[in-house]
C-alpha positions as CSV (number, residue, x, y, z in Angstrom):
1,M,174.3,158.1,-63.4
2,T,171.7,158.8,-66.0
3,T,173.5,156.8,-68.7
4,F,174.0,153.9,-66.4
5,A,170.3,154.0,-65.4
6,L,169.3,154.0,-69.1
7,F,171.7,151.2,-69.9
8,A,170.5,149.1,-66.9
9,S,166.9,149.5,-68.2
10,W,167.7,148.2,-71.7
11,N,170.5,145.8,-70.7
12,P,169.5,142.4,-72.4
13,Y,171.3,140.5,-69.6
14,H,168.8,141.9,-67.2
15,K,165.9,140.5,-69.2
16,I,164.2,137.1,-69.3
17,V,164.3,135.6,-72.9
18,D,160.9,134.5,-74.4
19,D,161.8,132.7,-77.5
20,R,158.5,130.6,-77.9
21,R,157.9,132.3,-81.3
22,S,161.2,130.9,-82.6
23,Q,161.2,127.5,-81.1
24,E,159.0,125.8,-83.7
25,H,161.4,126.8,-86.5
26,N,164.0,124.4,-87.7
27,I,167.7,125.4,-87.9
28,Y,168.7,122.6,-90.3
29,K,166.5,120.4,-92.5
30,A,167.7,117.5,-94.7
31,D,165.9,115.5,-97.5
32,I,166.3,112.0,-96.2
33,N,163.6,110.2,-98.1
34,S,163.9,111.4,-101.8
35,V,166.1,108.7,-103.1
36,I,166.1,105.4,-101.1
37,V,168.2,102.8,-103.1
38,Q,167.8,99.3,-101.8
39,R,170.6,97.2,-103.2
40,D,170.6,93.4,-103.3
41,K,173.5,91.3,-102.2
42,E,175.1,91.2,-105.6
43,E,175.0,95.0,-106.0
44,L,176.5,95.3,-102.5
45,Q,179.2,92.9,-103.4
46,A,180.1,95.0,-106.5
47,L,180.2,98.1,-104.4
48,D,182.4,96.5,-101.9
49,E,185.0,95.5,-104.7
50,K,184.9,99.1,-106.1
51,I,185.6,100.5,-102.5
52,S,188.6,98.0,-102.2
53,K,190.2,99.8,-105.2
54,L,189.9,103.3,-103.7
55,E,192.9,105.1,-102.5
56,S,192.7,107.0,-99.2
57,S,192.9,110.9,-99.7
58,V,192.8,111.8,-96.0
59,S,195.8,113.9,-94.9
60,E,197.7,112.9,-91.8
61,E,196.5,116.1,-89.9
62,Q,192.9,115.3,-90.8
63,A,193.2,111.8,-89.6
64,Q,194.5,113.0,-86.3
65,M,191.6,115.3,-85.8
66,E,189.2,112.4,-86.7
67,E,191.0,109.8,-84.6
68,G,188.6,107.3,-83.3
69,L,186.1,107.7,-86.0
70,L,185.1,104.8,-88.3
71,K,185.4,104.7,-92.0
72,V,181.9,104.6,-93.6
73,Y,180.8,104.5,-97.3
74,F,177.5,105.1,-99.1
75,A,176.7,105.4,-102.8
76,N,174.2,107.3,-104.7
77,A,171.7,105.9,-107.3
78,G,174.4,106.0,-110.0
79,G,176.9,104.1,-107.9
80,E,179.1,107.0,-107.1
81,I,180.8,106.3,-103.7
82,T,181.3,108.7,-101.0
83,S,183.8,108.2,-98.1
84,I,183.1,109.6,-94.7
85,A,184.0,109.0,-91.0
86,L,181.6,108.7,-88.2
87,S,181.7,107.9,-84.6
88,S,180.8,104.5,-83.4
89,Q,177.8,106.0,-81.5
90,S,176.4,107.2,-84.9
91,V,177.1,104.0,-86.7
92,F,175.3,102.1,-83.9
93,A,172.4,104.5,-84.0
94,L,172.0,103.9,-87.7
95,E,172.1,100.1,-87.4
96,R,169.5,100.3,-84.5
97,N,167.1,102.6,-86.3
98,F,167.4,101.6,-90.1
99,G,169.5,98.5,-90.2
100,E,171.5,97.8,-93.5
101,V,174.8,98.8,-92.0
102,H,177.2,96.3,-93.4
103,K,180.7,95.7,-91.8
104,R,183.5,95.2,-94.3
105,K,186.5,92.9,-93.9
106,D,188.8,95.9,-93.0
107,G,186.5,97.1,-90.2
108,S,184.8,99.9,-92.3
109,Y,181.1,100.0,-93.0
110,L,178.9,100.3,-96.2
111,L,175.5,101.8,-95.9
112,N,172.5,100.6,-97.9
113,G,168.7,101.5,-98.1
114,E,167.4,103.9,-95.6
115,S,170.6,104.2,-93.6
116,S,172.4,105.3,-96.7
117,A,169.5,107.8,-97.8
118,F,169.5,109.3,-94.1
119,V,173.3,110.0,-94.1
120,S,173.3,111.1,-97.7
121,G,170.6,113.8,-97.0
122,W,172.5,115.1,-94.1
123,Y,175.8,115.0,-96.0
124,R,174.4,117.3,-98.7
125,I,173.3,119.8,-96.0
126,I,176.7,119.9,-94.4
127,A,178.7,119.8,-97.6
128,Q,176.7,122.2,-99.6
129,S,174.1,124.2,-97.6
130,A,176.5,124.7,-94.6
131,N,179.3,125.3,-97.3
132,Y,181.9,123.0,-95.8
133,L,183.3,121.9,-99.2
134,K,183.7,125.3,-100.7
135,A,184.9,126.9,-97.5
136,D,187.9,124.4,-97.5
137,K,189.8,126.5,-100.1
138,D,193.0,124.5,-99.9
139,A,191.0,121.2,-100.0
140,N,193.1,119.7,-97.3
141,G,190.0,118.5,-95.3
142,I,190.5,120.9,-92.4
143,I,188.6,124.1,-91.7
144,D,191.0,126.7,-90.3
145,D,190.0,129.9,-88.6
146,E,190.1,131.9,-91.9
147,E,188.1,129.3,-93.8
148,N,185.4,129.0,-91.0
149,L,184.2,132.5,-91.6
150,K,182.6,131.2,-94.8
151,L,180.7,128.4,-93.2
152,K,177.0,128.9,-93.5
153,T,176.1,127.3,-90.1
154,V,174.7,130.3,-88.1
155,F,171.1,130.6,-87.2
156,F,169.4,133.4,-85.1
157,P,166.0,134.9,-84.4
158,A,164.7,136.9,-87.3
159,S,163.7,139.8,-85.1
160,F,163.6,141.0,-81.5
161,C,161.5,143.1,-79.2
162,L,163.0,144.8,-76.2
163,D,160.8,147.0,-74.0
164,Y,162.4,149.5,-71.6
165,A,159.9,148.8,-68.8
166,S,159.5,145.0,-69.3
167,P,161.6,142.3,-67.9
168,V,161.1,140.3,-71.1
169,L,163.1,140.1,-74.2
170,E,161.1,138.5,-77.0
171,T,162.2,136.8,-80.2
172,F,160.4,136.1,-83.4
173,G,161.0,133.8,-86.3
174,L,164.4,132.2,-87.3
175,K,167.0,132.9,-89.9
176,T,169.3,130.1,-91.0
177,Y,172.4,129.2,-93.0
178,R,174.2,132.6,-92.4
179,E,177.9,132.8,-92.5
180,F,179.9,132.3,-89.3
181,G,181.7,135.6,-90.3
182,S,178.4,137.4,-89.8
183,L,178.9,137.3,-86.1
184,N,181.3,139.7,-84.4
185,E,184.6,138.6,-83.1
186,E,183.5,138.2,-79.5
187,Q,180.4,136.2,-80.5
188,R,182.5,133.9,-82.6
189,K,184.9,133.3,-79.8
190,Q,181.9,132.6,-77.5
191,F,179.8,130.3,-79.7
192,K,182.5,128.7,-82.0
193,E,181.8,125.1,-80.6
194,V,178.2,125.5,-81.5
195,F,178.7,126.6,-85.1
196,V,182.1,125.2,-86.2
197,S,183.7,121.8,-86.6
198,D,187.2,121.4,-87.7
199,T,186.4,118.9,-90.5
200,L,183.3,118.1,-92.6
201,N,183.2,114.6,-91.1
202,L,183.1,116.0,-87.5
203,A,180.3,118.4,-88.5
204,L,178.3,115.5,-90.2
205,D,178.8,113.3,-87.1
206,K,177.6,116.1,-84.9
207,V,174.4,116.8,-86.8
208,L,173.6,113.0,-87.0
209,K,173.6,113.0,-83.2
210,Q,171.5,116.1,-83.0
211,D,168.8,114.5,-85.2
212,F,168.0,112.1,-82.4
213,D,164.5,111.3,-83.8
214,F,165.8,110.6,-87.3
215,D,163.2,112.9,-89.0
216,G,165.6,115.0,-91.0
217,E,165.0,118.2,-88.9
218,I,166.7,119.8,-86.1
219,F,164.5,122.5,-84.3
220,Y,165.6,125.6,-82.4
221,K,163.8,124.4,-79.4
222,E,166.0,121.3,-79.4
223,M,169.1,123.4,-78.7
224,D,170.1,123.7,-75.0
225,T,168.1,126.5,-73.3
226,G,171.2,127.9,-71.6
227,F,172.9,128.4,-75.0
228,R,169.7,129.9,-76.5
229,D,169.4,132.5,-73.6
230,S,173.0,133.5,-73.5
231,Y,173.1,133.6,-77.5
232,V,170.1,135.9,-77.8
233,K,171.5,138.3,-75.3
234,A,174.9,138.4,-76.9
235,L,173.2,139.2,-80.2
236,V,171.3,142.0,-78.7
237,M,173.9,143.6,-76.5
238,P,175.9,145.3,-79.3
239,I,172.7,146.7,-80.9
240,V,171.8,148.3,-77.5
241,E,175.2,149.7,-77.0
242,E,175.2,151.2,-80.5
243,N,171.7,152.8,-80.0
244,L,171.9,153.7,-76.3
245,E,171.9,157.4,-76.7
246,S,168.9,157.4,-79.0
247,L,166.8,155.0,-77.1
248,L,165.4,157.8,-74.8
249,S,166.0,161.4,-74.9
250,Q,167.0,163.2,-71.6
251,E,163.5,164.6,-71.2
252,E,162.0,161.1,-71.7
253,L,164.4,159.6,-69.3
254,N,163.7,162.2,-66.6
255,K,160.0,161.7,-67.0
256,R,160.5,158.0,-66.6
257,I,162.4,158.4,-63.4
258,E,159.8,160.8,-61.9
259,E,157.1,158.4,-62.7
260,Q,159.1,155.6,-60.9
261,K,159.5,157.8,-57.9
262,A,155.8,158.7,-57.8
263,K,155.0,155.1,-57.9
264,I,157.5,154.3,-55.1
265,V,155.9,157.0,-52.9
266,A,152.5,155.6,-53.5
267,E,153.7,152.1,-52.7
268,V,155.3,153.3,-49.5
269,K,152.2,155.2,-48.4
270,K,150.1,152.1,-49.1
271,R,152.5,149.9,-46.9
272,S,152.6,152.4,-44.2
273,E,148.9,152.6,-44.0
274,E,148.7,148.8,-43.9
275,K,151.3,148.7,-41.2
276,F,149.8,151.3,-39.0
277,N,146.2,150.6,-40.0
278,I,145.2,154.2,-39.5
279,D,141.7,155.5,-40.3
280,E,139.5,158.4,-39.2
281,N,138.6,156.7,-35.8
282,D,141.9,155.1,-35.0
283,E,143.7,156.1,-31.8
284,N,147.0,155.6,-33.5
285,R,146.3,158.8,-35.6
286,E,146.0,160.8,-32.4
287,E,149.3,159.3,-31.1
288,L,151.0,160.4,-34.4
289,R,149.5,164.0,-34.0
290,L,150.9,164.3,-30.5
291,K,154.3,163.0,-31.5
292,L,154.3,165.4,-34.3
293,L,153.6,168.3,-31.9
294,Q,156.0,167.2,-29.1
295,Q,159.0,166.0,-31.2
296,G,158.7,167.8,-34.5
297,F,158.5,166.6,-38.1
298,E,162.3,166.0,-38.3
299,N,162.2,163.4,-35.6
300,L,159.5,161.2,-37.1
301,T,160.4,158.0,-38.9
302,F,160.3,157.9,-42.7
303,N,156.8,156.1,-42.7
304,E,155.6,158.6,-40.0
305,K,156.5,161.6,-42.1
306,I,154.6,160.3,-45.1
307,L,151.5,159.7,-42.9
308,A,151.8,163.0,-41.2
309,Q,151.8,164.9,-44.5
310,K,148.8,162.9,-45.5
311,Y,146.6,163.3,-42.5
312,F,147.9,166.7,-41.0
313,P,148.7,168.8,-44.0
314,H,147.5,172.0,-42.1
315,M,150.0,171.5,-39.3
316,F,153.1,172.3,-41.3
317,K,154.3,173.4,-44.6
318,E,155.6,170.6,-47.0
319,K,158.9,169.4,-45.7
320,E,161.9,168.4,-47.8
321,L,163.1,164.8,-47.2
322,N,166.4,164.6,-45.5
323,Q,169.6,163.3,-47.1
324,E,169.0,159.8,-45.8
325,D,165.6,159.7,-47.1
326,S,166.9,160.9,-50.5
327,K,169.3,157.9,-50.5
328,T,166.5,155.7,-49.8
329,F,164.7,157.0,-52.8
330,T,167.7,156.7,-55.1
331,K,168.2,153.1,-54.0
332,L,164.6,152.2,-54.6
333,V,164.6,153.9,-58.1
334,F,167.7,151.9,-59.0
335,E,166.2,148.6,-57.8
336,I,163.1,149.2,-59.8
337,E,164.9,150.1,-62.9
338,Q,167.0,146.9,-62.5
339,N,163.9,144.7,-62.2
340,I,160.6,146.4,-62.1
341,S,158.8,143.2,-61.1
342,K,160.7,143.1,-57.8
343,A,158.8,146.1,-56.6
344,K,155.5,144.8,-58.2
345,I,155.0,148.1,-60.0
346,Q,154.0,147.7,-63.6
347,S,154.6,150.3,-66.2
348,T,151.6,151.6,-68.2
349,N,153.7,153.0,-71.0
350,S,154.6,150.4,-73.7
351,Q,155.7,152.7,-76.4
352,N,159.4,152.7,-75.6
353,L,160.3,149.5,-77.6
354,L,163.6,148.5,-79.3
355,D,162.0,146.5,-82.1
356,F,164.6,145.4,-84.7
357,E,165.7,142.7,-87.1
358,I,169.2,141.4,-87.7
């Protein structure tokens, strides 16, 4: 019971995530404006002829995974051509926002100017910073379950603050470009779709869609709130489980529970007084005194017992609560430990914090 009560108080899944101090950090950032090469008609024609001589190096398995994507080309300032595949949605978005998306005779596309610089900037992030090129050890264009452990696509809050008595779990800052293998097996299984794509092209297409305002940055706050909430709690849970026994000593835990019981008693007394509206001149007080004399303490209701001990302490020795009342206390204690705010009782002790970095 003690261990469960302690765990319930620290359990991150019982907390509200406050990630405001992480939201303004970007999870990915691309340099999309450093090199914008605006080629004229003749230069584009020369690139088109060069592309026609290229041989496809895409495997059949990769082609199946990227089925439905359109072949797209862009070139750096030196004329080196890179071949990628993007969805029609991404190609349309590039044309609408930047222009300079030229359709070739075979149905593929050649990018120029700002559209080329934008895609090139994000390609470098996916291929190099996110490590898609090096992770693909067998160079078959597909990232398998062993290779994806080396992808540097993971981001998470730099630090967390968890308070025993608070319903809030706070996050601070953000760490980015961490390996997917840094997550434990359960976390990888749960969040694989967020951090892993089967090919570099699929990952590139995904990030282009995420950068919906075309500014070269994707911020933490732009991620789905449901994902952020479940992700943070999944990150914190193993840390709580590993440190559960050391979070509060038995003496500290017992003290906490007694404090909560005292607050419950005070709250019950307050509500009882409000309900019966008893004061020095109230006739209800006399009725309670007569009932106590005629029926005895044991036959009073729970609220009446509380009031009787307060107003007529000279009429009886302090009585122990019966078994039913004890159960009531236990239930109230458990409910308050589950969610202190429900009972509208606020802890004045803020020293019991789990403050840590990953």
